N, C-alpha and C positions, 0 to 999 in steps of 0.2 A: 504494500500500500504506500503510495507516495504522499507527499505533504498536502497536496490539494484535496485528495480524497479524505485524509484524516481531518482536515479543516471542515469540509462539508459534513462529515459524520458528526463532528463536535457541534456544529451549528444545528444540525437536525436533532441531536440529543438535547441541546439547550432549548429548542423550540418545544420539544415533546415535554420536557420538564416544566416549562412555563405554562403549557396548556394543562398539564396535570395539576400544577399548583393553582391555576385559575379555576379549574373544575372543583378542586378541593375547597377553595374559598367560597365557591357558590353555595355549598351546603352549610357553611358556618355563618351565614348572614341571617340573623334573626332580629326582627324589630323588637323594641321594648314592649309593645302591646302584645306581641306573640308570646314573649316570655311570661308576661303577667297572666295571660289567659292559660298558659300551661300550668303555672302555679295555682291558679284558681281551680282548674280541673282536678289537680292533685288534692287541693283542700276539700273539694266536694266529695271526692272518693273517701278521704279520711273521715269526713262528717258522716257519710253514709255508714261506714263501718262502725263508728261510734254509736250511731243510732241502733244498728243491728245488735250491738253488744247490750244496749239498754233493753231492747225487746227480749233478748234471751234472759237477762236478769229478771225482768218483770214477769215473764211467763213462768220461770222456774221458781223464783223466790216469793213472789207476791200471789200469783194465781195458783201456784202449787202443781203445775204440770211437771211431768217427768222430764229429765234432762235429755233422754234419748228421743222422746216425742218432739220436744222443741227443736232439737238439732235436726231431726228428720224433716220437720216442716220447713225450717229455714233452708236446708239443703235442697228440698224439692222446689221451693220457690226460686232459688238461684238457678237450678237446672232448667226450670220452665222459662226463666228470663233469658238464659243462654240459648234456648231453642227459638224463642219468639223474636229476639232482637235481630238476628240475621234475616229472618223472613220479613219483618217490618222494614228493615234497611233495604232489602231488594225491592220491596213494594214502593218505597219512597224514591229509590234511584230510577225506577221505571216511569215515574210520574213526570210529565213535562206539561205543566199547566200554565195558565196565564199569570198566576201569582207565584210561580216558583215551584220547587219540589216539596217543601215541607209545610208551607203556610196553609194549604187547604186542609191538611191533616190536623195541624194544631188548632186551627179555627174550628174545625168540625168537632174535635174532642172538647173544646171549651164550650161550644154550643150544646153538645149532648149532656155534659156534666151539669151545665147551668139549667138545662131543661129538666134533668132528673132531680136536681135539688129543688127547683121551683115546684115541680109536681109533688114531690114529697112534702114540702112545707104546706102547699095548698091542701093536700089530702089530710094531713094531720090537723090543720086548722079547721077543716070542714067536719072532722069527726068530733071536735070538742064542743 
């Protein structure tokens, strides 16, 4: 190999390294709000686990249910959630509506829950 080929190879290696460094930097650029939302998601997960701990304490200590029964119920609910979440996620991903992917579902659930609550309140007030 002569000097010109070595120089060309060195320049090519330098360009390859520069591209690799540039690609590597691309993945390390996070905005402050993205970091804040990541931390908020982690906080929400910790709060959920804390509440689940309180449910287990309440069910076993105060209500008096057996520990195995409570842990089975909590495990079954987590398995049910693990099965239904991907199904709902695929359902939302396939939605291409005028208002976006998720807004029709969130609005619909708010409406249904509000309707259910209102009908329950009206039913109870009519019975009294």
